[in-house]
C-alpha atoms as an extended CHARMM CRD file, in Angstrom:
* protein
*
        55  EXT
         1         1  MET       CA             40.2040000000        5.1270000000      170.6770000000  PROA      1               0.0000000000
         2         2  ILE       CA             41.5280000000        3.2300000000      173.9530000000  PROA      2               0.0000000000
         3         3  GLY       CA             42.3710000000        4.8360000000      176.8730000000  PROA      3               0.0000000000
         4         4  CYS       CA             43.7120000000        4.4250000000      180.4970000000  PROA      4               0.0000000000
         5         5  SER       CA             41.9120000000        2.0060000000      182.3540000000  PROA      5               0.0000000000
         6         6  LYS       CA             40.7790000000        2.3510000000      185.9880000000  PROA      6               0.0000000000
         7         7  ILE       CA             38.9370000000        0.6030000000      188.9940000000  PROA      7               0.0000000000
         8         8  LYS       CA             35.4070000000        2.0500000000      188.6390000000  PROA      8               0.0000000000
         9         9  GLN       CA             34.2440000000       -0.0600000000      191.9220000000  PROA      9               0.0000000000
        10        10  SER       CA             35.4500000000       -3.2480000000      193.6820000000  PROA      10              0.0000000000
        11        11  LEU       CA             32.5980000000       -5.7810000000      194.6590000000  PROA      11              0.0000000000
        12        12  ALA       CA             33.0910000000       -8.7180000000      196.5440000000  PROA      12              0.0000000000
        13        13  ILE       CA             30.5950000000      -11.3330000000      195.2280000000  PROA      13              0.0000000000
        14        14  ASP       CA             29.8660000000      -13.4020000000      198.3930000000  PROA      14              0.0000000000
        15        15  ILE       CA             28.4030000000      -16.6900000000      195.8030000000  PROA      15              0.0000000000
        16        16  PRO       CA             30.0770000000      -19.6920000000      196.5610000000  PROA      16              0.0000000000
        17        17  ARG       CA             32.0160000000      -21.4680000000      193.5470000000  PROA      17              0.0000000000
        18        18  PRO       CA             31.4020000000      -23.6000000000      191.7110000000  PROA      18              0.0000000000
        19        19  ARG       CA             28.1610000000      -21.4740000000      190.9120000000  PROA      19              0.0000000000
        20        20  SER       CA             25.1320000000      -23.5670000000      190.2790000000  PROA      20              0.0000000000
        21        21  ILE       CA             22.7940000000      -22.7590000000      187.8040000000  PROA      21              0.0000000000
        22        22  ASP       CA             20.3160000000      -22.0120000000      190.8870000000  PROA      22              0.0000000000
        23        23  ALA       CA             23.1080000000      -19.5640000000      191.9900000000  PROA      23              0.0000000000
        24        24  LEU       CA             23.3310000000      -17.8870000000      188.5150000000  PROA      24              0.0000000000
        25        25  THR       CA             19.7550000000      -17.1280000000      188.4430000000  PROA      25              0.0000000000
        26        26  SER       CA             19.2280000000      -16.0920000000      191.9410000000  PROA      26              0.0000000000
        27        27  SER       CA             17.9110000000      -12.5350000000      192.7680000000  PROA      27              0.0000000000
        28        28  GLU       CA             21.3330000000      -12.1580000000      194.7080000000  PROA      28              0.0000000000
        29        29  PHE       CA             23.1800000000      -12.7800000000      191.5020000000  PROA      29              0.0000000000
        30        30  MET       CA             20.9640000000      -10.9130000000      189.2650000000  PROA      30              0.0000000000
        31        31  HSD       CA             21.7700000000       -7.9030000000      191.3730000000  PROA      31              0.0000000000
        32        32  TYR       CA             25.6510000000       -8.3420000000      190.9310000000  PROA      32              0.0000000000
        33        33  LYS       CA             25.0140000000       -8.6190000000      187.4780000000  PROA      33              0.0000000000
        34        34  LYS       CA             22.8110000000       -5.4790000000      187.0430000000  PROA      34              0.0000000000
        35        35  THR       CA             25.3630000000       -3.2850000000      189.1080000000  PROA      35              0.0000000000
        36        36  ILE       CA             28.3390000000       -4.4250000000      186.9540000000  PROA      36              0.0000000000
        37        37  LEU       CA             26.2230000000       -3.8460000000      183.6500000000  PROA      37              0.0000000000
        38        38  SER       CA             25.1210000000       -0.5980000000      184.5470000000  PROA      38              0.0000000000
        39        39  LEU       CA             28.7530000000        0.4690000000      185.8050000000  PROA      39              0.0000000000
        40        40  MET       CA             29.4350000000       -0.7940000000      182.5160000000  PROA      40              0.0000000000
        41        41  HSD       CA             27.2190000000        0.9480000000      180.2830000000  PROA      41              0.0000000000
        42        42  ASP       CA             27.8080000000        4.1760000000      181.9750000000  PROA      42              0.0000000000
        43        43  GLU       CA             31.5160000000        4.0300000000      181.0860000000  PROA      43              0.0000000000
        44        44  MET       CA             30.4890000000        3.1780000000      177.1050000000  PROA      44              0.0000000000
        45        45  VAL       CA             28.0830000000        6.1980000000      176.8560000000  PROA      45              0.0000000000
        46        46  ARG       CA             30.7370000000        8.4890000000      178.6580000000  PROA      46              0.0000000000
        47        47  ALA       CA             33.4840000000        7.3510000000      176.2300000000  PROA      47              0.0000000000
        48        48  ASP       CA             30.9060000000        7.4890000000      173.1960000000  PROA      48              0.0000000000
        49        49  THR       CA             30.2900000000       11.3610000000      174.2430000000  PROA      49              0.0000000000
        50        50  PRO       CA             32.7080000000       13.6100000000      172.1220000000  PROA      50              0.0000000000
        51        51  GLU       CA             34.3500000000       16.1150000000      174.2250000000  PROA      51              0.0000000000
        52        52  PRO       CA             33.5750000000       19.5460000000      173.5500000000  PROA      52              0.0000000000
        53        53  VAL       CA             36.2410000000       21.2050000000      170.7900000000  PROA      53              0.0000000000
        54        54  LEU       CA             37.9700000000       24.6930000000      172.5240000000  PROA      54              0.0000000000
        55        55  ALA       CA             38.3880000000       27.3210000000      169.7990000000  PROA      55              0.0000000000
């Protein structure tokens, strides 16, 4: 089930456009990518965890 969305964190990506292959494989870009994937993963795990049923 898809619920309400919310902004988890706002990131300012300070890599100029258009982004070259060197920019897209830089350690700075990889840091942004790891941060974003981590935020998404945390939400996916949370969404996949069943809520306890209160009797």
